[in-house]
C-alpha positions in Angstrom: 14.2 -39.0 -8.9 10.6 -38.1 -10.0 10.3 -35.5 -7.2 13.5 -33.8 -8.5 12.1 -33.7 -12.1 8.8 -32.2 -10.8 10.7 -29.6 -8.8 12.7 -28.8 -11.9 9.5 -28.3 -13.9 8.1 -25.9 -11.2 11.4 -24.0 -11.2 11.4 -23.7 -15.0 7.8 -22.4 -14.9 8.8 -19.8 -12.3 11.7 -18.7 -14.4 9.4 -18.4 -17.4 7.1 -16.1 -15.5 10.0 -13.9 -14.2 11.6 -13.6 -17.7 8.4 -13.4 -19.7 9.6 -10.1 -21.3 12.9 -11.6 -22.3 11.5 -14.9 -23.7 8.5 -13.3 -25.4 6.3 -16.2 -24.3 3.1 -15.4 -22.5 3.4 -16.7 -18.9 0.0 -18.4 -19.2 1.4 -20.7 -21.9 4.4 -21.5 -19.8 2.6 -22.3 -16.5 -0.2 -24.2 -18.2 2.3 -26.4 -20.1 4.4 -27.2 -17.1 1.3 -27.6 -14.8 -0.4 -30.2 -17.0 2.9 -31.9 -17.8 3.7 -32.4 -14.1 0.4 -34.1 -13.3 0.7 -36.3 -16.4 4.1 -37.4 -15.2 2.6 -38.3 -11.8 0.0 -40.5 -13.5 2.5 -42.1 -15.9 5.0 -43.1 -13.1 2.4 -44.4 -10.8 3.4 -47.8 -9.4 0.1 -49.2 -8.4 -3.7 -48.8 -8.6 -3.8 -47.4 -5.1 -1.2 -44.8 -5.9 -3.0 -43.8 -9.1 -6.2 -43.4 -7.0 -4.4 -41.1 -4.6 -3.0 -39.0 -7.5 -6.5 -38.8 -9.0 -8.0 -37.6 -5.7 -5.3 -35.0 -5.4 -6.0 -33.7 -8.9 -9.7 -33.6 -8.3 -9.2 -31.6 -5.1 -6.9 -29.3 -7.0 -9.4 -28.8 -9.9 -12.2 -28.1 -7.4 -10.3 -25.2 -5.8 -9.3 -23.9 -9.2 -12.8 -24.0 -10.7 -14.2 -22.1 -7.8 -11.7 -19.3 -8.3 -12.1 -19.4 -12.1 -15.9 -19.1 -12.1 -15.7 -16.1 -9.7 -13.2 -14.3 -11.9 -15.1 -15.0 -15.1 -18.3 -13.4 -13.7 -16.5 -10.4 -12.2 -14.3 -9.8 -15.3 -17.4 -10.1 -17.6 -19.1 -7.2 -15.8 -16.0 -5.0 -16.0 -15.4 -5.9 -19.7 -18.9 -4.8 -20.6 -18.7 -1.5 -18.6 -15.3 -0.7 -20.0 -16.2 -1.3 -23.7 -19.4 0.6 -23.3 -17.4 3.7 -22.1 -19.1 3.9 -18.7 -15.8 3.9 -16.9 -14.4 6.7 -19.1 -17.6 8.7 -18.6 -17.2 8.3 -14.8 -13.7 9.7 -15.1 -14.9 12.7 -17.1 -17.5 13.3 -14.4 -15.1 13.4 -11.5 -12.1 15.1 -13.2 -12.0 18.9 -13.6 -10.8 20.5 -16.8 -7.8 22.0 -15.1 -5.9 20.8 -12.1 -2.5 21.2 -10.5 -0.1 18.3 -10.8 0.1 17.8 -7.1 -3.7 17.5 -6.8 -3.8 15.2 -9.8 -1.3 12.9 -8.1 -3.7 12.4 -5.2 -6.8 12.1 -7.4 -5.0 9.4 -9.4 -4.0 7.6 -6.2 -7.6 7.8 -5.0 -9.1 6.6 -8.3 -6.7 3.7 -8.8 -7.1 2.6 -5.2 -10.9 2.6 -5.3 -11.3 1.2 -8.8 -9.0 -1.7 -8.1 -11.3 -2.8 -5.3 -14.1 -3.3 -7.8 -12.3 -4.4 -10.9 -9.4 -6.8 -11.4 -5.9 -5.4 -11.1 -5.2 -5.6 -14.9 -8.3 -3.7 -15.8 -7.7 -1.1 -13.1 -4.2 -0.6 -14.3 -5.1 -0.3 -17.9 -7.8 2.4 -17.2 -5.5 4.3 -14.8 -2.5 4.2 -17.1 -4.6 5.3 -20.1 -5.8 8.3 -18.1 -2.2 9.2 -17.2 -1.0 8.9 -20.8 -3.8 11.0 -22.1 -2.3 14.0 -20.1 0.8 14.2 -22.3 3.1 14.8 -19.4 7.0 14.7 -19.7 8.4 11.3 -19.2 9.8 11.9 -15.7 6.4 13.0 -14.5 4.6 10.1 -16.3 7.1 7.7 -14.5 6.0 9.0 -11.1 2.3 8.6 -12.0 2.9 5.1 -13.3 4.8 4.0 -10.1 1.9 5.4 -8.0 -0.7 3.6 -10.1 1.0 0.3 -9.7 1.3 0.7 -5.9 -2.3 2.1 -5.5 -3.9 -0.7 -7.7 -2.2 -3.4 -5.7 -3.1 -1.7 -2.4 -6.7 -1.1 -3.3 -7.4 -4.7 -4.0 -6.2 -6.2 -0.7 -9.2 -5.4 1.4 -11.9 -6.8 -0.9 -12.2 -10.3 -2.4 -13.3 -8.7 -5.6 -10.1 -6.7 -5.8 -7.2 -9.1 -5.5 -6.8 -12.8 -6.3 -4.5 -13.5 -3.4 -7.0 -11.9 -1.0 -9.7 -14.1 -2.5 -7.5 -17.2 -2.2 -6.8 -16.5 1.5 -10.5 -15.8 2.2 -11.6 -19.0 0.4 -9.4 -21.0 2.8 -11.3 -19.5 5.7 -8.2 -17.7 7.1 -10.0 -14.3 7.3 -13.6 -13.1 6.9 -15.0 -10.4 4.7 -15.6 -8.1 7.7 -12.0 -8.6 9.0 -10.6 -7.7 5.5 -12.3 -4.3 5.7 -9.9 -3.4 8.5 -7.1 -3.4 5.8 -8.7 -0.4 4.1 -7.3 2.4 6.2 -3.7 1.1 6.5 -3.4 0.4 2.8 -5.0 3.8 1.8 -2.7 5.6 4.2 0.3 3.9 2.6 -0.9 5.0 -0.9 -1.4 8.6 0.3 2.1 8.6 1.8 3.6 7.4 -1.5 1.6 10.1 -3.4 3.0 12.7 -1.0 6.6 11.6 -1.5 6.2 11.3 -5.3 4.5 14.8 -5.6 7.4 16.5 -3.8 8.9 19.1 -6.1 6.0 18.9 -8.6 4.4 22.2 -9.8 2.3 23.5 -12.6 -1.2 22.9 -14.0 -2.4 20.3 -16.5 -5.4 20.4 -18.8 -7.4 17.3 -19.0 -8.9 16.3 -22.4 -12.3 14.7 -22.0 -14.0 12.3 -24.4 -17.7 11.5 -23.9 -19.0 8.0 -24.9 -22.7 7.7 -25.7 -24.4 5.1 -23.4 -27.8 3.5 -23.4 -30.1 3.1 -20.4 -29.3 -0.6 -20.3 -25.6 0.2 -19.7 -26.4 2.2 -16.5 -28.7 -0.6 -15.3 -26.0 -3.2 -15.8 -23.6 -0.8 -13.9 -26.1 -0.8 -11.0 -26.4 -4.6 -11.2 -22.6 -4.9 -10.9 -22.5 -2.6 -7.8 -25.5 -4.5 -6.3 -23.8 -7.8 -7.0 -20.7 -6.7 -5.1 -22.8 -5.4 -2.1 -24.9 -8.5 -1.9 -22.0 -10.8 -2.3 -20.5 -9.3 0.9 -23.8 -9.3 2.8 -24.9 -12.8 1.8 -21.5 -14.3 2.7 -21.6 -12.6 6.2 -25.2 -13.6 6.9 -25.6 -17.0 5.2 -22.0 -18.0 4.3 -23.0 -18.1 0.6 -19.8 -18.6 -1.5 -18.9 -15.4 -3.4 -18.5 -17.5 -6.6 -22.2 -18.4 -6.4 -23.3 -14.8 -5.8 -21.3 -13.4 -8.7 -22.6 -16.1 -11.1 -26.1 -15.2 -10.0 -25.3 -11.5 -10.6 -24.0 -12.3 -14.1 -27.1 -14.3 -14.9 -29.3 -11.4 -13.8 -27.2 -9.1 -16.1 -28.0 -11.4 -19.0 -31.7 -11.7 -18.2 -32.1 -7.9 -17.7 -30.3 -7.2 -21.0 -32.7 -9.6 -22.7 -35.8 -8.1 -21.2 -34.7 -4.6 -22.0 -34.6 -5.5 -25.7 -31.0 -6.7 -26.3 -31.8 -8.1 -29.8 -28.7 -6.7 -31.5 -27.0 -9.6 -33.2 -23.9 -7.4 -33.8 -23.4 -6.9 -30.1 -25.0 -9.7 -28.0 -24.6 -9.5 -24.3 -23.1 -13.0 -24.0 -20.3 -12.0 -26.3 -18.7 -9.9 -23.5 -17.4 -13.1 -21.9 -15.0 -13.2 -24.9 -13.5 -9.9 -23.9 -12.2 -10.9 -20.5 -8.5 -11.5 -19.9 -8.4 -15.2 -20.6 -4.6 -15.3 -20.6 -4.8 -14.2 -16.9 -7.3 -17.0 -16.1 -5.1 -19.6 -17.9 -2.1 -18.3 -16.0 -3.9 -18.9 -12.7 -4.9 -22.4 -13.9 -1.3 -23.3 -14.7 0.1 -21.9 -11.5 -2.5 -23.6 -9.3 -1.9 -26.9 -11.1 1.8 -26.6 -10.3 1.2 -25.7 -6.6 -1.3 -28.6 -6.3 1.4 -30.9 -7.6 4.0 -29.5 -5.2 1.5 -30.1 -2.3 0.9 -33.7 -3.5 4.6 -34.5 -3.4 5.1 -32.7 0.0 7.5 -30.1 -1.4 5.8 -27.1 0.3 6.9 -27.9 3.8 10.2 -26.0 3.1 8.2 -22.7 3.3 7.5 -23.5 6.9 11.2 -23.2 7.7 11.1 -19.4 7.4 8.2 -19.4 9.9 10.3 -21.5 12.2 13.3 -19.1 12.0 11.3 -15.9 12.4 8.1 -14.8 14.1 5.1 -14.9 11.7 5.0 -11.0 11.6 8.6 -10.9 10.4 8.2 -13.9 8.1 5.1 -12.4 6.5 7.0 -9.1 5.8 9.8 -11.0 4.1 7.2 -13.0 2.1 5.7 -9.8 0.9 9.2 -8.6 -0.3 9.8 -12.0 -1.9 6.5 -11.6 -3.9 8.3 -8.9 -5.8 10.5 -11.6 -7.4 8.1 -14.6 -7.2 4.6 -14.0 -8.5 2.3 -13.5 -5.5 -0.3 -16.0 -6.8 1.9 -19.1 -6.7 3.6 -17.8 -3.5 0.2 -17.4 -1.7 -1.1 -20.7 -3.0 2.1 -22.5 -1.8 1.8 -20.9 1.7 -1.8 -21.9 2.0 -1.0 -25.5 0.9 1.8 -25.6 3.5 -0.9 -25.3 6.2 1.1 -22.8 8.3 -0.6 -22.1 11.6 -1.1 -18.4 12.2 -3.6 -16.1 14.1 -6.2 -14.0 12.3 -4.0 -11.0 12.8 -1.0 -12.7 11.2 -3.1 -13.9 8.2 -4.2 -10.2 7.8 -0.5 -9.2 7.7 0.2 -11.9 5.0 -2.8 -10.7 3.0 -1.4 -7.2 2.9 2.1 -8.3 2.3 1.6 -10.6 -0.7 -1.0 -8.1 -2.1 1.2 -5.0 -1.9 4.8 -6.4 -1.8 4.8 -7.1 -5.5 4.8 -3.4 -6.1 8.4 -3.1 -5.0 9.6 -4.3 -8.4 8.0 -3.7 -11.8 7.9 -7.5 -12.5 6.4 -8.3 -9.1 2.7 -7.9 -10.0 0.3 -8.0 -12.9 -0.2 -4.2 -12.5 3.5 -3.6 -13.0 3.7 -5.8 -16.1 0.7 -4.0 -17.6 2.2 -0.6 -16.8 5.6 -1.6 -18.3 3.8 -2.7 -21.5 1.9 0.5 -21.9 4.3 3.2 -20.8 7.1 3.5 -23.4 10.5 3.7 -21.6 9.3 2.3 -18.3 11.9 -0.4 -17.6 13.0 -2.5 -14.6 15.9 -0.2 -13.9 13.9 3.0 -14.1 11.2 1.7 -11.9 13.9 0.5 -9.5 14.9 4.1 -8.8 11.7 4.5 -6.7 12.4 1.3 -4.7 13.2 3.1 -1.5 10.0 5.2 -1.6 8.0 2.1 -2.4 9.7 0.2 0.5 8.9 3.0 2.9 5.3 3.1 1.9 5.0 -0.7 2.0 6.7 -0.8 5.5 4.4 1.9 6.9 1.3 0.1 5.5 2.5 -3.2 7.0 3.1 -1.6 10.4 -0.3 0.0 10.4 -1.9 -3.3 9.5 -0.1 -4.9 12.4 -1.4 -2.2 14.8 -4.9 -2.3 13.6 -5.2 -6.1 13.4 -3.5 -6.6 16.8 -4.8 -3.8 18.9 -8.0 -2.4 17.2 -9.8 -5.1 15.2 -12.2 -7.2 17.3 -11.4 -10.9 16.9 -14.6 -13.0 16.9 
């Protein structure tokens, strides 16, 4: 009976995430409520001290995994929040963008920028910046739609090859299913898929667009902190490969260096203290991850995740992973990935690479399937589920080609240590 109630709570949380726009309740509030309630019910219905101890051990294990992910994201998002609010990201755009450009070339530049930026920043920030750039062009709605679809796919694709770019990639890496160097092999397939989609979306486009540029005044400290951010990413990758130092620890060290450098360079402005930038990160996103992972931890504790294994018993992992990627367009990829990891499915490195790409990019197939899609829908007036769905076939073709390329690279090209 209890297991049925707990499964019902998980289902209600999932429905709340899927219908967030209809309910007008932030998905972080929904998942956090049901996630904490589920664990509290487990404690309240415990029949013995031994059972309570097992529940407590399960919760502590769950919280340890969550805190590692949380701390990494807090550090990374603080960097991005600072650089964004100081205008360095906008200045970078002004530097690389010409004053006049054809719509076709702009399509490919947008794809390249969204792809690269999402590898450094979280998907929400990358989408916000990319969509803001698109909207500033003042294009007709049908053309804006094409750019928005491209941004969603490019942002999701850009994050899959780096642990700094996508939460699901980070989750799979933290479970030691793939290494940082192995993830780099996803770059070319995912980039090729983005360029293919840009080619299909730019078909029939013509004309030239003028780009309005706005310069933001920046201080030397802003550029120093930008350099610290890039150095933190580089050293996070190097130190993990050489010494197996957890990325969370490296990023926290990078954030601490940012604070110390800001202090030594004369950050005495009480109106804009460096520590305040922690307040500007997307805490609703972090709370959503917390709620989701609490629910998945509960499902693992009651043994409800074994049903996911059935798909892998029915199909080869390469087929099952492709299906899981498509399913992630309906079910948020974070809980889906967490559930698959908790189910302890046995796969080769190549097959884990396929799953990393699938759950990272598959959510692009529908507007509600990823954080990037939800952000785009909230910012582009008139962008709806149905209008985005008109591009489903093009998105499916790009996703399938990317998946096939990952299969080829991970199976026949990538050296397996």
